C-alpha positions as CSV (number, residue, x, y, z in Angstrom):
1,M,111.2,256.2,53.9
2,N,113.4,253.8,52.0
3,M,113.7,253.3,48.2
4,L,111.7,250.1,48.2
5,A,108.8,251.6,50.2
6,N,108.7,254.5,47.7
7,A,108.6,252.0,44.8
8,A,105.8,250.1,46.4
9,D,103.8,253.3,46.9
10,W,104.4,254.2,43.2
11,L,103.3,250.8,42.0
12,T,100.1,250.9,44.2
13,E,99.2,254.3,42.7
14,Q,99.9,253.0,39.1
15,R,97.6,250.0,39.8
16,H,94.9,252.3,41.2
17,E,95.1,254.8,38.3
18,H,95.4,252.3,35.4
19,L,94.0,248.9,36.4
20,T,90.7,249.6,38.2
21,D,87.0,249.7,37.6
22,A,84.3,251.3,39.7
23,V,82.4,249.0,42.1
24,T,80.1,249.7,44.9
25,Y,80.9,248.3,48.3
26,W,77.8,247.7,50.6
27,R,77.3,247.0,54.3
28,G,73.7,247.1,55.4
29,G,72.3,250.4,54.1
30,A,75.7,252.1,53.8
31,S,77.7,252.1,50.6
32,V,80.7,253.6,48.9
33,E,81.8,253.6,45.3
34,V,85.5,252.6,45.1
35,S,88.0,251.8,42.4
36,A,89.0,248.1,42.5
37,T,91.3,245.8,40.6
38,V,89.6,242.5,40.0
39,G,91.6,239.4,40.7
40,S,91.2,235.8,42.0
41,S,92.8,233.5,44.5
42,E,92.9,229.8,44.8
43,H,92.5,228.2,48.2
44,D,92.7,224.6,49.4
45,V,89.8,224.0,51.7
46,H,89.6,220.9,53.9
47,D,86.4,218.9,53.2
48,G,86.2,217.4,56.7
49,F,86.9,213.8,55.5
50,G,90.7,214.1,55.2
51,G,90.7,215.6,51.7
52,S,90.7,219.1,50.3
53,I,88.8,221.0,47.7
54,R,90.4,223.7,45.6
55,V,88.2,226.9,45.7
56,E,88.6,230.0,43.6
57,T,87.4,233.3,44.9
58,R,86.9,236.6,43.0
59,D,89.0,239.1,44.7
60,Y,88.8,242.9,44.8
61,L,92.0,244.9,45.5
62,I,90.9,248.2,47.1
63,R,93.1,250.9,48.7
64,T,92.6,250.6,52.5
65,E,92.1,254.4,52.7
66,D,89.1,254.2,50.3
67,L,86.9,251.8,52.3
68,I,84.9,254.4,54.2
69,L,81.3,253.6,55.3
70,D,79.2,256.1,57.4
71,D,82.2,258.5,57.4
72,E,84.5,255.9,59.1
73,R,87.4,253.9,57.7
74,T,86.5,250.3,58.0
75,L,87.8,246.8,57.2
76,P,85.8,244.2,55.3
77,V,83.6,241.7,57.2
78,S,81.9,238.6,56.0
79,G,78.5,239.4,54.6
80,D,79.4,242.7,53.1
81,Q,78.7,243.0,49.3
82,V,80.5,244.2,46.3
83,V,78.4,245.1,43.2
84,E,80.0,245.3,39.8
85,V,78.5,245.8,36.4
86,I,80.0,243.3,33.9
87,D,78.9,243.5,30.2
88,G,75.5,244.9,31.1
89,T,74.8,242.6,34.0
90,E,74.8,243.8,37.6
91,V,76.7,241.1,39.6
92,T,76.6,241.0,43.4
93,Y,79.4,239.3,45.3
94,E,79.4,238.6,49.0
95,V,82.5,239.0,51.1
96,A,83.3,235.6,52.4
97,A,86.1,233.6,53.8
98,P,87.1,230.8,51.4
99,G,87.2,228.2,54.2
100,Q,86.9,227.7,57.9
101,N,89.5,229.5,60.0
102,E,90.5,231.7,57.0
103,P,89.9,235.5,56.8
104,C,87.6,237.1,54.3
105,F,90.4,239.5,53.4
106,R,94.1,240.0,53.7
107,Y,96.4,242.9,53.2
108,S,98.0,242.7,49.7
109,D,101.2,244.5,50.7
110,S,103.5,244.7,53.8
111,R,102.5,248.3,54.5
112,R,98.7,247.5,54.6
113,K,97.8,250.0,51.9
114,T,95.8,247.6,49.8
115,L,93.1,245.1,50.8
116,R,92.6,241.9,48.9
117,I,88.9,241.1,49.6
118,H,87.7,237.5,48.9
119,T,84.1,237.1,47.5
120,K,81.6,234.7,46.1
121,N,78.9,235.3,43.5
122,I,75.4,235.5,44.9
123,D,73.3,237.3,42.4
124,E,73.1,238.5,38.8
125,V,70.6,240.9,37.2
126,E,70.6,241.9,33.5
127,L,70.3,245.7,33.1
């Protein structure tokens, strides 16, 4: 392994240890609690009339190895949900592609150790 790969692994572990919060990832009746770094991405989405609209998604950075549902490692699919408690409110986000012909996630690093999962807010419940 080269020095840059070692440094990237170290940075991934530092992000995971110091910049994450617990969230619950759901698909159907299966769920897993994972540590995620919250971020955002901006996307230019074509509006079908020759223009584009800038859309911002709430993103969750999760280690690829941590996304295990029903005892199997999996990748995000549209329609999955991420539930996060924010200031006493349980907020549900749906995994979704930001526009047509775009994926609902991408790898955040060249070695595919971290997933960047794009979501949109679909529900909020005060606890």
